VOGU-3710 file (C-alpha; in Angstrom, 3 decimals, decimal comma):
1> mrfetyaqal> 170,906/111,875/65,434  169,427/114,308/63,991  166,210/113,574/62,392  164,927/115,468/59,615  161,400/114,933/59,539  158,429/113,929/61,761  158,454/110,995/59,833  162,008/109,674/60,699  161,786/109,786/64,249  158,361/108,210/63,965
11> gwleshvdfe> 160,155/105,568/61,709  162,881/104,668/64,254  160,638/104,891/67,335  158,639/101,967/65,420  161,428/100,091/64,585  161,657/99,019/68,159  159,966/96,034/69,869  156,322/96,840/70,683  154,592/94,928/73,253  151,513/96,652/72,447
21> rvspnrqspp> 150,864/95,280/69,199  153,032/91,842/69,536  151,783/89,838/72,989  153,966/90,591/75,811  155,539/88,048/77,983  157,527/87,560/81,058  159,873/84,525/79,465  162,930/86,259/80,814  162,787/87,747/84,644  161,469/91,634/84,530
31> tlqpivetla> 163,526/94,235/84,983  163,675/97,993/84,841  167,398/98,548/84,504  167,307/99,626/81,139  165,194/102,108/81,193  166,929/103,316/84,487  170,244/103,454/83,078  168,870/105,334/79,940  167,278/108,244/82,214  170,885/108,270/84,346
41> lladphhdyp> 172,113/109,104/80,911  170,014/111,966/80,733  170,182/113,095/84,030  166,861/111,771/85,248  164,726/114,101/84,248  161,945/112,142/86,310  163,298/114,124/89,629  163,019/117,588/88,329  158,964/117,553/89,367  156,273/115,810/91,561
51> sihitgtngk> 154,159/113,309/90,131  150,999/111,169/90,426  150,853/107,417/89,284  147,935/105,816/88,072  147,306/102,093/87,586  144,088/99,828/87,120  142,411/97,256/85,095  139,982/99,872/84,035  139,447/103,563/84,281  142,910/104,506/84,510
61> gstttmtsel> 142,793/106,893/81,257  139,764/108,162/82,491  141,298/109,124/85,908  144,538/110,029/84,616  142,796/112,806/82,396  140,377/113,841/84,851  143,015/114,344/87,221  145,365/116,263/84,932  142,289/118,920/84,187  141,539/119,394/87,690
71> lratglrvgt> 145,203/120,434/88,726  145,546/122,550/85,393  142,380/124,443/86,520  144,158/125,499/89,774  146,778/127,040/87,678  149,251/124,260/87,612  151,738/123,457/84,542  150,752/119,680/84,236  152,165/117,226/82,034  150,265/114,031/81,211
81> ftspdlhavn> 151,045/110,608/80,121  148,451/108,273/78,534  148,038/105,038/76,287  147,118/104,262/74,468  146,609/106,737/71,402  144,163/106,928/68,945  145,468/108,848/65,823  148,657/109,692/66,714  151,451/109,053/68,999  151,614/112,462/70,126
91> eriavngeai> 148,188/112,239/71,884  150,080/110,477/74,646  152,576/113,054/75,565  150,780/116,391/76,691  151,615/119,291/78,662  148,476/121,270/79,596  146,028/119,512/77,831  148,300/120,157/74,334  149,989/117,136/72,713  153,209/117,796/71,803
101> dddvftdlfg> 153,689/118,661/68,447  155,942/117,226/65,706  159,146/119,626/65,917  159,718/118,867/69,538  158,421/114,990/68,885  161,624/114,651/66,271  163,858/116,741/68,292  163,085/114,456/71,072  163,303/111,363/69,367  166,413/112,579/67,666
111> rladvesvsg> 168,109/112,846/71,314  166,712/109,336/72,725  168,300/107,773/69,316  171,745/109,565/70,095  171,153/107,969/73,479  170,776/104,460/72,431  173,626/104,689/69,977  176,033/106,140/72,699  174,946/103,380/75,164  173,909/100,288/73,168
121> ialtrfellt> 170,552/99,889/75,251  167,693/99,457/72,836  164,559/99,924/75,197  161,069/98,673/73,805  158,626/101,307/72,125  157,023/102,063/75,302  159,785/102,150/77,155  160,982/104,738/74,534  157,777/106,754/75,101  158,131/106,787/78,999
131> vaallhfsde> 161,378/108,409/78,706  160,482/110,854/76,215  157,370/112,157/78,067  159,593/112,195/81,596  162,158/113,971/79,413  159,804/116,323/77,819  157,953/117,196/81,222  161,210/118,210/82,832  162,040/120,618/79,682  158,593/122,017/79,599
141> gvdvavievg> 159,177/122,358/83,399  155,382/120,791/84,257  154,864/121,589/88,067  153,809/118,041/88,151  153,454/114,779/86,039  150,208/112,767/85,663  151,104/109,561/85,080  149,333/106,426/83,359  150,445/103,159/83,820  151,070/101,077/80,820
151> lggtwdstnv> 150,698/97,626/82,255  150,543/96,082/85,526  152,901/98,336/88,045  155,704/97,172/89,247  157,429/96,041/85,835  155,900/98,857/84,002  158,420/101,574/82,289  156,695/104,080/84,408  157,487/102,503/87,890  160,603/104,293/87,823
161> idgdvtvltn> 158,794/107,082/88,816  158,257/108,076/92,709  154,987/109,118/92,535  154,048/111,522/95,342  150,225/110,209/95,077  149,995/106,873/93,624  146,379/105,416/92,476  145,026/101,727/92,146  141,630/102,435/90,405  140,234/98,701/90,370
171> vdldhtavlg> 141,568/95,052/89,667  140,146/92,608/87,316  141,103/89,726/85,114  143,462/91,124/82,121  146,913/90,414/80,574  146,814/86,844/82,918  149,264/85,316/80,882  151,672/88,315/81,907  150,009/89,778/85,374  149,033/86,376/86,644
181> ptigdiakdk> 145,435/83,942/86,633  144,169/85,531/89,437  142,521/88,867/90,935  145,231/88,557/93,973  148,168/88,153/91,485  147,231/91,288/89,595  146,590/92,994/92,549  150,235/92,580/93,774  151,746/93,614/90,716  149,746/96,555/90,583
191> vgifrtgava> 150,178/97,695/93,992  154,114/97,725/93,255  153,742/101,475/92,576  153,001/102,395/96,147  155,997/104,425/97,683  156,682/105,277/101,106  155,292/108,368/102,467  153,236/108,855/99,540  149,542/108,434/99,588  148,267/105,404/98,483
201> ivattnaivv> 144,360/105,930/96,976  142,406/102,385/96,873  139,437/102,895/94,477  137,935/99,419/94,827  135,764/97,679/97,453  137,102/94,302/96,453  138,303/92,562/99,434  140,835/90,885/98,007  142,438/93,986/96,397  142,046/95,959/99,484
211> eiaqrrvdei> 143,590/93,299/101,943  146,610/93,102/99,564  146,875/96,994/99,046  146,753/97,560/103,197  149,605/94,868/103,502  151,620/96,715/100,689  151,012/99,904/102,651  152,252/98,420/105,831  155,353/97,059/104,485  156,253/100,456/103,067
221> gatpwfvgdg> 155,061/102,941/105,477  152,189/104,510/102,704  149,359/106,443/103,881  146,278/104,688/102,443  143,275/106,369/101,430  140,583/103,608/100,825  137,086/104,398/99,320  134,327/103,941/101,742  136,647/105,135/104,606  139,176/108,438/103,879
231> felerndlai> 136,711/109,084/100,794  133,334/108,237/99,276  130,720/108,225/96,227  127,243/108,995/97,939  125,055/109,461/94,633  126,007/108,501/91,139  123,005/109,200/89,346  121,981/109,531/85,563  122,150/112,956/83,913  121,268/114,748/80,490
241> ggrllslrtp> 124,765/114,067/79,034  126,491/112,069/81,923  126,356/111,198/85,466  125,243/113,471/88,358  127,625/113,028/91,500  127,742/113,861/95,369  130,609/112,910/97,249  133,012/113,375/100,088  136,944/113,414/100,078  138,970/113,894/103,039
251> yahydeivvs> 139,066/117,791/102,390  135,704/118,847/101,227  132,054/117,551/100,648  131,053/118,090/96,870  127,081/117,960/96,107  124,954/117,649/92,749  128,485/117,693/90,395  127,872/116,913/87,056  130,325/114,771/84,738  130,239/115,024/81,104
261> lhgihqgina> 130,862/111,429/80,678  128,897/108,327/80,149  128,916/105,484/82,223  128,237/104,411/85,934  131,893/103,481/85,968  132,671/107,235/85,206  131,423/108,561/88,904  133,905/106,234/90,854  136,542/107,300/88,308  135,576/111,564/88,786
271> ttaivaaeaf> 135,564/110,569/92,723  139,155/109,239/92,500  140,552/111,914/90,125  139,282/114,533/92,567  140,885/112,530/95,833  143,967/112,502/93,865  144,309/116,245/93,079  143,601/116,852/96,297  145,753/114,399/97,882  148,601/116,208/95,563
281> lgralgdevv> 147,734/119,686/96,669  147,171/119,020/100,219  143,771/120,922/100,480  140,091/120,739/98,678  140,141/121,999/95,595  137,092/124,022/95,625  133,549/123,702/94,402  134,124/126,207/91,489  136,868/124,175/90,157  135,301/120,727/90,292
291> ratlsavrmp> 131,930/121,788/88,905  133,552/123,817/85,686  136,024/120,931/85,371  134,090/118,000/85,433  131,337/119,493/83,568  133,713/120,012/80,839  135,767/117,141/80,332  136,100/114,717/77,487  137,450/110,937/76,811  137,526/110,557/72,880
301> grmeviahrp> 137,047/106,834/72,336  135,079/106,261/75,603  131,400/106,009/75,696  131,389/108,995/72,777  128,860/109,777/70,469  130,532/110,210/67,065  127,300/110,272/64,741  123,461/110,358/64,893  120,733/108,978/62,640  121,215/106,484/63,668
311> mvvidgahnp> 123,308/107,323/66,746  126,868/105,567/66,523  128,610/105,313/70,183  132,333/104,207/70,075  133,762/102,807/73,422  137,124/101,020/74,023  135,844/98,411/76,066  138,636/95,522/75,766  137,939/93,346/78,428  135,386/91,447/80,351
321> agiaalvati> 135,125/94,036/82,749  135,065/96,967/80,368  132,314/95,205/78,270  130,240/95,010/81,842  130,606/98,628/82,211  129,178/99,451/78,408  126,143/97,175/79,182  125,524/99,029/82,332  125,584/102,024/80,807  123,745/101,462/77,348
331> dgafhvdger> 120,458/101,409/78,845  119,968/104,859/80,638  122,421/107,012/78,783  121,304/106,654/75,100  117,309/107,142/74,687  116,759/105,530/71,137  113,423/103,655/70,165  114,837/101,267/67,417  117,148/98,176/67,442  120,833/97,694/68,631
341> rcvigmltgr> 123,468/96,345/66,504  127,020/95,982/67,621  130,454/96,239/65,362  133,089/94,271/67,385  136,839/93,664/66,929  139,087/92,089/69,356  142,618/91,011/70,315  143,747/87,965/71,362  144,625/87,185/75,112  140,795/87,686/76,026
351> niddmvaplv> 138,206/85,213/76,362  135,827/85,604/73,639  132,836/84,240/75,135  133,190/86,381/78,252  132,945/89,406/75,756  130,709/88,713/73,621  127,656/86,730/75,878  126,849/90,339/77,788  126,630/91,773/74,465  124,425/89,093/73,322
361> aagftefhcc> 122,477/89,129/76,513  121,946/93,076/76,308  119,521/92,708/73,318  121,642/93,563/70,109  120,116/92,506/66,843  122,897/91,561/65,214  127,191/91,628/65,415  129,105/92,952/62,643  132,409/91,239/63,091  136,023/92,559/61,903
371> apqspravda> 139,512/92,120/62,449  141,304/95,194/64,152  144,391/95,993/62,228  146,974/94,695/64,550  149,003/91,168/64,548  147,128/90,125/67,614  143,973/90,238/65,946  141,432/87,828/66,557  139,911/87,073/62,994  136,308/87,782/62,260
381> atvavavrrh> 134,966/84,283/62,041  136,238/83,366/65,493  134,079/86,306/66,960  130,845/85,326/64,882  131,538/81,997/66,023  131,310/82,739/69,596  128,271/85,485/68,932  126,402/82,451/67,285  127,200/80,244/70,286  125,513/82,483/72,941
391> ggvalehgss> 122,364/82,502/70,012  123,140/86,096/68,722  123,420/87,020/64,834  126,546/87,356/63,309  127,827/89,029/60,149  131,492/88,985/59,082  133,328/91,596/57,421  136,666/92,196/56,032  137,535/95,377/58,223  135,912/97,960/60,933
401> vsalaharer> 134,906/100,688/58,235  132,862/98,146/55,967  131,878/96,622/58,889  130,103/100,260/60,164  129,146/100,966/56,730  127,014/97,665/56,524  125,525/98,191/60,025  124,616/101,792/59,016  122,958/100,730/55,840  120,614/98,293/57,614
411> stdedlivvt> 119,768/100,536/60,249  116,837/103,150/60,746  117,521/106,658/62,171  116,140/105,266/65,314  118,567/102,872/65,611  121,980/102,626/67,874  125,147/100,997/66,840  127,719/100,842/69,563  131,244/100,265/68,070  133,684/98,152/70,677
421> gslyviaevr> 135,833/95,244/71,490  139,387/97,120/70,925  140,937/100,629/70,700  142,141/99,444/67,333  138,956/99,355/66,188  137,904/102,519/67,643  140,309/104,128/65,971  139,780/103,076/62,834  135,842/103,892/63,069  136,686/107,432/64,420
431> sevlhlpsrh> 139,154/108,006/61,830  136,727/107,533/59,385  133,428/108,960/60,883  135,274/112,004/62,090  137,543/112,525/59,101  140,627/112,264/61,481  143,153/110,224/59,495  145,698/108,123/61,186  149,079/109,238/61,425  150,906/105,648/62,776
441> lr> 153,092/104,113/60,076  151,594/100,568/58,988
//
């Protein structure tokens, strides 16, 4: 099928079931068969290059981005698949840091529409994006693809690849309706990306997760690299504009490395990215590559300052662990003398009290509550009730844009406004403040 325009291709993609906007479920047995069969009809493009596969409850996006940038700095041609996006779906599929352009996107999804028409296999939206990325990386002749898991591990559509290096950043309670109610259940799903003969990097010291990961690598014959054993983050201090790290990998020692990302959690993410890149290369990256790359890395929507006077910080913390990391970051990273206000909007599937209670305790003066533009949105009134239940002051708004506008009106130049709770809210606010119109279909 030939799409004449980008809008037509995007419209076709958006006509498919989207479990990112509608709560996923496991009412039927999970299977990768449809995506496996579709890739086979395309001559299995994911077998044309080696790959690094990254999962985890939090930090997998940052780790994926930093791993890609480190490998690119060594001269490799690197494909990167991430999710979600902020302003355009193109952001998810990149080669050497450049998102797929509209013309290539249009052609690529025309080819996928032909395959669907001939095969009768209707994939979900995320499965189609996965196939598109894997096919695009083959077309582009990448030296390596760095692939971020969408949800879980074992049954995620990205788990059709056989990662030469696999990474588990951490495990916390999230998507429990799909992955299971306990840390152990979730860990068992995530370690499903480990592969026989591959390096399996585990960047958490949680005893339950470590035990499950060890059991998995023993079963399949993978090579485990555990934080605190195979590699270690020795220093993780606040620095101007980010973090100052010292760390040890199986190949090298790096001292006083500046990472241009805010948050104590970015220390272990950066360390994990270095280790993943070195595991793939089979050698040290070298001091120059590590310093130059990590001092310049950017992660839009993650502890990102988008305005001053008052300072506006956006962070896509969308689960309790993410909120905990945000709270731990605020005091040291952002020097403001005034009050704190929070613009917050959330999706269903999370415990609202577990999200808002730490923010109230962190001393936010007001909460400006809104509903993200998503079918899974929690209404502003429900979030406001939870805030008040924990002793906070809450105001309700019809949109994230109006919530931010009101928060700014009530702030002085010395105040801090943090926008969080859902990446949909982050994208809406970022678009408004930075004048970056959304290219999503509504």
